[in-house]
PQR file of N, CA, C, O and H, with PARSE charges and radii, in Angstrom:
ATOM      1  N   MET A   1      13.341   7.406  22.847 -0.4000 1.5000
ATOM      2  CA  MET A   1      13.200   7.347  21.399 -0.0000 2.0000
ATOM      3  C   MET A   1      13.405   8.750  20.824  0.5500 1.7000
ATOM      4  O   MET A   1      12.602   9.651  21.068 -0.5500 1.4000
ATOM      5  N   ASP A   2      14.474   8.925  20.069 -0.4000 1.5000
ATOM      6  CA  ASP A   2      14.779  10.265  19.556 -0.0000 2.0000
ATOM      7  C   ASP A   2      14.057  10.524  18.228  0.5500 1.7000
ATOM      8  O   ASP A   2      13.433   9.630  17.658 -0.5500 1.4000
ATOM      9  H   ASP A   2      15.127   8.193  19.871  0.4000 1.0000
ATOM     10  N   ASP A   3      14.158  11.752  17.761 -0.4000 1.5000
ATOM     11  CA  ASP A   3      13.440  12.163  16.550 -0.0000 2.0000
ATOM     12  C   ASP A   3      13.921  11.420  15.309  0.5500 1.7000
ATOM     13  O   ASP A   3      13.127  11.092  14.427 -0.5500 1.4000
ATOM     14  H   ASP A   3      14.665  12.479  18.224  0.4000 1.0000
ATOM     15  N   ARG A   4      15.236  11.154  15.246 -0.4000 1.5000
ATOM     16  CA  ARG A   4      15.769  10.459  14.066 -0.0000 2.0000
ATOM     17  C   ARG A   4      15.143   9.084  13.925  0.5500 1.7000
ATOM     18  O   ARG A   4      14.733   8.687  12.835 -0.5500 1.4000
ATOM     19  H   ARG A   4      15.880  11.421  15.962  0.4000 1.0000
ATOM     20  N   HIS A   5      15.071   8.360  15.036 -0.4000 1.5000
ATOM     21  CA  HIS A   5      14.513   7.008  15.011 -0.0000 2.0000
ATOM     22  C   HIS A   5      13.043   7.057  14.606  0.5500 1.7000
ATOM     23  O   HIS A   5      12.588   6.243  13.802 -0.5500 1.4000
ATOM     24  H   HIS A   5      15.404   8.683  15.922  0.4000 1.0000
ATOM     25  N   PHE A   6      12.311   8.001  15.155 -0.4000 1.5000
ATOM     26  CA  PHE A   6      10.888   8.138  14.851 -0.0000 2.0000
ATOM     27  C   PHE A   6      10.683   8.462  13.372  0.5500 1.7000
ATOM     28  O   PHE A   6       9.768   7.941  12.733 -0.5500 1.4000
ATOM     29  H   PHE A   6      12.680   8.663  15.808  0.4000 1.0000
ATOM     30  N   CYS A   7      11.542   9.328  12.836 -0.4000 1.5000
ATOM     31  CA  CYS A   7      11.439   9.713  11.429 -0.0000 2.0000
ATOM     32  C   CYS A   7      11.691   8.504  10.526  0.5500 1.7000
ATOM     33  O   CYS A   7      10.981   8.307   9.540 -0.5500 1.4000
ATOM     34  H   CYS A   7      12.285   9.751  13.355  0.4000 1.0000
ATOM     35  N   ALA A   8      12.692   7.701  10.859 -0.4000 1.5000
ATOM     36  CA  ALA A   8      12.994   6.508  10.066 -0.0000 2.0000
ATOM     37  C   ALA A   8      11.825   5.532  10.114  0.5500 1.7000
ATOM     38  O   ALA A   8      11.459   4.938   9.100 -0.5500 1.4000
ATOM     39  H   ALA A   8      13.268   7.861  11.660  0.4000 1.0000
ATOM     40  N   LEU A   9      11.244   5.373  11.299 -0.4000 1.5000
ATOM     41  CA  LEU A   9      10.101   4.472  11.458 -0.0000 2.0000
ATOM     42  C   LEU A   9       8.925   4.963  10.610  0.5500 1.7000
ATOM     43  O   LEU A   9       8.244   4.171   9.959 -0.5500 1.4000
ATOM     44  H   LEU A   9      11.542   5.856  12.122  0.4000 1.0000
ATOM     45  N   HIS A  10       8.700   6.269  10.627 -0.4000 1.5000
ATOM     46  CA  HIS A  10       7.608   6.857   9.850 -0.0000 2.0000
ATOM     47  C   HIS A  10       7.810   6.613   8.355  0.5500 1.7000
ATOM     48  O   HIS A  10       6.859   6.298   7.640 -0.5500 1.4000
ATOM     49  H   HIS A  10       9.254   6.912  11.156  0.4000 1.0000
ATOM     50  N   VAL A  11       9.049   6.759   7.886 -0.4000 1.5000
ATOM     51  CA  VAL A  11       9.349   6.529   6.468 -0.0000 2.0000
ATOM     52  C   VAL A  11       9.065   5.079   6.094  0.5500 1.7000
ATOM     53  O   VAL A  11       8.476   4.811   5.048 -0.5500 1.4000
ATOM     54  H   VAL A  11       9.821   7.015   8.467  0.4000 1.0000
ATOM     55  N   VAL A  12       9.482   4.143   6.947 -0.4000 1.5000
ATOM     56  CA  VAL A  12       9.252   2.723   6.673 -0.0000 2.0000
ATOM     57  C   VAL A  12       7.754   2.419   6.624  0.5500 1.7000
ATOM     58  O   VAL A  12       7.291   1.699   5.740 -0.5500 1.4000
ATOM     59  H   VAL A  12       9.961   4.362   7.797  0.4000 1.0000
ATOM     60  N   LEU A  13       7.005   2.970   7.574 -0.4000 1.5000
ATOM     61  CA  LEU A  13       5.561   2.709   7.612 -0.0000 2.0000
ATOM     62  C   LEU A  13       4.850   3.282   6.391  0.5500 1.7000
ATOM     63  O   LEU A  13       3.991   2.622   5.807 -0.5500 1.4000
ATOM     64  H   LEU A  13       7.382   3.555   8.292  0.4000 1.0000
ATOM     65  N   THR A  14       5.202   4.504   6.001 -0.4000 1.5000
ATOM     66  CA  THR A  14       4.543   5.100   4.835 -0.0000 2.0000
ATOM     67  C   THR A  14       4.893   4.321   3.577  0.5500 1.7000
ATOM     68  O   THR A  14       4.053   4.171   2.689 -0.5500 1.4000
ATOM     69  H   THR A  14       5.900   5.040   6.475  0.4000 1.0000
ATOM     70  N   GLU A  15       6.122   3.822   3.489 -0.4000 1.5000
ATOM     71  CA  GLU A  15       6.525   3.019   2.337 -0.0000 2.0000
ATOM     72  C   GLU A  15       5.701   1.742   2.276  0.5500 1.7000
ATOM     73  O   GLU A  15       5.225   1.357   1.207 -0.5500 1.4000
ATOM     74  H   GLU A  15       6.804   3.944   4.210  0.4000 1.0000
ATOM     75  N   LYS A  16       5.529   1.077   3.430 -0.4000 1.5000
ATOM     76  CA  LYS A  16       4.721  -0.144   3.468 -0.0000 2.0000
ATOM     77  C   LYS A  16       3.274   0.146   3.070  0.5500 1.7000
ATOM     78  O   LYS A  16       2.668  -0.615   2.316 -0.5500 1.4000
ATOM     79  H   LYS A  16       5.915   1.389   4.298  0.4000 1.0000
ATOM     80  N   LEU A  17       2.728   1.242   3.577 -0.4000 1.5000
ATOM     81  CA  LEU A  17       1.349   1.593   3.239 -0.0000 2.0000
ATOM     82  C   LEU A  17       1.206   1.869   1.748  0.5500 1.7000
ATOM     83  O   LEU A  17       0.205   1.496   1.136 -0.5500 1.4000
ATOM     84  H   LEU A  17       3.220   1.860   4.190  0.4000 1.0000
ATOM     85  N   ARG A  18       2.208   2.524   1.165 -0.4000 1.5000
ATOM     86  CA  ARG A  18       2.145   2.842  -0.256 -0.0000 2.0000
ATOM     87  C   ARG A  18       2.143   1.562  -1.090  0.5500 1.7000
ATOM     88  O   ARG A  18       1.380   1.437  -2.047 -0.5500 1.4000
ATOM     89  H   ARG A  18       3.021   2.827   1.663  0.4000 1.0000
ATOM     90  N   VAL A  19       3.008   0.609  -0.716 -0.4000 1.5000
ATOM     91  CA  VAL A  19       3.065  -0.669  -1.432 -0.0000 2.0000
ATOM     92  C   VAL A  19       1.760  -1.430  -1.259  0.5500 1.7000
ATOM     93  O   VAL A  19       1.229  -1.992  -2.217 -0.5500 1.4000
ATOM     94  H   VAL A  19       3.628   0.710   0.062  0.4000 1.0000
ATOM     95  N   ASN A  20       1.239  -1.448  -0.022 -0.4000 1.5000
ATOM     96  CA  ASN A  20      -0.020  -2.155   0.230 -0.0000 2.0000
ATOM     97  C   ASN A  20      -1.163  -1.554  -0.579  0.5500 1.7000
ATOM     98  O   ASN A  20      -1.999  -2.279  -1.118 -0.5500 1.4000
ATOM     99  H   ASN A  20       1.670  -0.991   0.757  0.4000 1.0000
ATOM    100  N   ARG A  21      -1.197  -0.223  -0.663 -0.4000 1.5000
ATOM    101  CA  ARG A  21      -2.271   0.423  -1.416 -0.0000 2.0000
ATOM    102  C   ARG A  21      -2.182   0.068  -2.896  0.5500 1.7000
ATOM    103  O   ARG A  21      -3.203  -0.120  -3.558 -0.5500 1.4000
ATOM    104  H   ARG A  21      -0.518   0.367  -0.225  0.4000 1.0000
ATOM    105  N   ARG A  22      -0.955  -0.024  -3.412 -0.4000 1.5000
ATOM    106  CA  ARG A  22      -0.788  -0.398  -4.815 -0.0000 2.0000
ATOM    107  C   ARG A  22      -1.276  -1.820  -5.038  0.5500 1.7000
ATOM    108  O   ARG A  22      -1.926  -2.104  -6.045 -0.5500 1.4000
ATOM    109  H   ARG A  22      -0.126   0.129  -2.874  0.4000 1.0000
ATOM    110  N   LEU A  23      -0.964  -2.725  -4.096 -0.4000 1.5000
ATOM    111  CA  LEU A  23      -1.446  -4.109  -4.205 -0.0000 2.0000
ATOM    112  C   LEU A  23      -2.964  -4.150  -4.145  0.5500 1.7000
ATOM    113  O   LEU A  23      -3.601  -4.889  -4.895 -0.5500 1.4000
ATOM    114  H   LEU A  23      -0.436  -2.495  -3.279  0.4000 1.0000
ATOM    115  N   TRP A  24      -3.542  -3.355  -3.252 -0.4000 1.5000
ATOM    116  CA  TRP A  24      -5.001  -3.296  -3.140 -0.0000 2.0000
ATOM    117  C   TRP A  24      -5.618  -2.824  -4.443  0.5500 1.7000
ATOM    118  O   TRP A  24      -6.593  -3.405  -4.921 -0.5500 1.4000
ATOM    119  H   TRP A  24      -3.024  -2.755  -2.642  0.4000 1.0000
ATOM    120  N   GLU A  25      -5.043  -1.757  -5.029 -0.4000 1.5000
ATOM    121  CA  GLU A  25      -5.589  -1.220  -6.272 -0.0000 2.0000
ATOM    122  C   GLU A  25      -5.477  -2.241  -7.394  0.5500 1.7000
ATOM    123  O   GLU A  25      -6.401  -2.380  -8.194 -0.5500 1.4000
ATOM    124  H   GLU A  25      -4.251  -1.286  -4.641  0.4000 1.0000
ATOM    125  N   ASP A  26      -4.350  -2.963  -7.466 -0.4000 1.5000
ATOM    126  CA  ASP A  26      -4.197  -4.014  -8.480 -0.0000 2.0000
ATOM    127  C   ASP A  26      -5.236  -5.100  -8.271  0.5500 1.7000
ATOM    128  O   ASP A  26      -5.834  -5.577  -9.236 -0.5500 1.4000
ATOM    129  H   ASP A  26      -3.599  -2.849  -6.815  0.4000 1.0000
ATOM    130  N   GLY A  27      -5.457  -5.496  -7.036 -0.4000 1.5000
ATOM    131  CA  GLY A  27      -6.425  -6.543  -6.728 -0.0000 2.0000
ATOM    132  C   GLY A  27      -7.843  -6.123  -7.077  0.5500 1.7000
ATOM    133  O   GLY A  27      -8.604  -6.899  -7.655 -0.5500 1.4000
ATOM    134  H   GLY A  27      -4.971  -5.109  -6.253  0.4000 1.0000
ATOM    135  N   LEU A  28      -8.198  -4.879  -6.720 -0.4000 1.5000
ATOM    136  CA  LEU A  28      -9.540  -4.382  -7.038 -0.0000 2.0000
ATOM    137  C   LEU A  28      -9.728  -4.250  -8.540  0.5500 1.7000
ATOM    138  O   LEU A  28     -10.807  -4.531  -9.060 -0.5500 1.4000
ATOM    139  H   LEU A  28      -7.580  -4.249  -6.250  0.4000 1.0000
ATOM    140  N   PHE A  29      -8.693  -3.827  -9.231 -0.4000 1.5000
ATOM    141  CA  PHE A  29      -8.770  -3.683 -10.683 -0.0000 2.0000
ATOM    142  C   PHE A  29      -8.982  -5.045 -11.341  0.5500 1.7000
ATOM    143  O   PHE A  29      -9.810  -5.183 -12.242 -0.5500 1.4000
ATOM    144  H   PHE A  29      -7.816  -3.598  -8.808  0.4000 1.0000
ATOM    145  N   ALA A  30      -8.226  -6.053 -10.885 -0.4000 1.5000
ATOM    146  CA  ALA A  30      -8.379  -7.406 -11.430 -0.0000 2.0000
ATOM    147  C   ALA A  30      -9.769  -7.959 -11.115  0.5500 1.7000
ATOM    148  O   ALA A  30     -10.393  -8.606 -11.956 -0.5500 1.4000
ATOM    149  H   ALA A  30      -7.554  -5.940 -10.153  0.4000 1.0000
ATOM    150  N   LEU A  31     -10.245  -7.699  -9.904 -0.4000 1.5000
ATOM    151  CA  LEU A  31     -11.573  -8.172  -9.506 -0.0000 2.0000
ATOM    152  C   LEU A  31     -12.656  -7.516 -10.364  0.5500 1.7000
ATOM    153  O   LEU A  31     -13.563  -8.192 -10.851 -0.5500 1.4000
ATOM    154  H   LEU A  31      -9.738  -7.173  -9.221  0.4000 1.0000
ATOM    155  N   GLY A  32     -12.557  -6.210 -10.545 -0.4000 1.5000
ATOM    156  CA  GLY A  32     -13.529  -5.498 -11.365 -0.0000 2.0000
ATOM    157  C   GLY A  32     -13.519  -5.991 -12.803  0.5500 1.7000
ATOM    158  O   GLY A  32     -14.572  -6.103 -13.432 -0.5500 1.4000
ATOM    159  H   GLY A  32     -11.820  -5.662 -10.150  0.4000 1.0000
ATOM    160  N   ARG A  33     -12.342  -6.284 -13.323 -0.4000 1.5000
ATOM    161  CA  ARG A  33     -12.244  -6.756 -14.700 -0.0000 2.0000
ATOM    162  C   ARG A  33     -12.854  -8.144 -14.844  0.5500 1.7000
ATOM    163  O   ARG A  33     -13.535  -8.423 -15.832 -0.5500 1.4000
ATOM    164  H   ARG A  33     -11.487  -6.193 -12.813  0.4000 1.0000
ATOM    165  N   SER A  34     -12.617  -9.014 -13.869 -0.4000 1.5000
ATOM    166  CA  SER A  34     -13.182 -10.369 -13.943 -0.0000 2.0000
ATOM    167  C   SER A  34     -14.705 -10.319 -13.833  0.5500 1.7000
ATOM    168  O   SER A  34     -15.399 -11.082 -14.505 -0.5500 1.4000
ATOM    169  H   SER A  34     -12.065  -8.788 -13.067  0.4000 1.0000
ATOM    170  N   VAL A  35     -15.232  -9.424 -12.987 -0.4000 1.5000
ATOM    171  CA  VAL A  35     -16.688  -9.270 -12.868 -0.0000 2.0000
ATOM    172  C   VAL A  35     -17.253  -8.718 -14.173  0.5500 1.7000
ATOM    173  O   VAL A  35     -18.313  -9.147 -14.630 -0.5500 1.4000
ATOM    174  H   VAL A  35     -14.669  -8.804 -12.440  0.4000 1.0000
ATOM    175  N   TRP A  36     -16.534  -7.760 -14.772 -0.4000 1.5000
ATOM    176  CA  TRP A  36     -16.976  -7.141 -16.022 -0.0000 2.0000
ATOM    177  C   TRP A  36     -17.049  -8.173 -17.146  0.5500 1.7000
ATOM    178  O   TRP A  36     -17.927  -8.093 -18.004 -0.5500 1.4000
ATOM    179  H   TRP A  36     -15.674  -7.412 -14.400  0.4000 1.0000
ATOM    180  N   GLU A  37     -16.120  -9.154 -17.146 -0.4000 1.5000
ATOM    181  CA  GLU A  37     -16.061 -10.141 -18.230 -0.0000 2.0000
ATOM    182  C   GLU A  37     -17.013 -11.307 -18.008  0.5500 1.7000
ATOM    183  O   GLU A  37     -17.154 -12.152 -18.892 -0.5500 1.4000
ATOM    184  H   GLU A  37     -15.406  -9.219 -16.449  0.4000 1.0000
ATOM    185  N   MET A  38     -17.672 -11.379 -16.852 -0.4000 1.5000
ATOM    186  CA  MET A  38     -18.561 -12.500 -16.571 -0.0000 2.0000
ATOM    187  C   MET A  38     -19.817 -12.453 -17.440  0.5500 1.7000
ATOM    188  O   MET A  38     -20.676 -13.328 -17.331 -0.5500 1.4000
ATOM    189  H   MET A  38     -17.558 -10.693 -16.134  0.4000 1.0000
TER
END
C-alpha cells in the first residue's frame, strides 16, 4: 500500500466523517428544538 493510496483513503474517510458530523449536528439541533417546544 503506497502513500498515494493511503492519502486518498484518508481524504475519503475525513469527508465521510465531516458529512456524518453535520448530520449529527442537524439531528441534535432538531431534537433540542422539539424538546424546547414541548
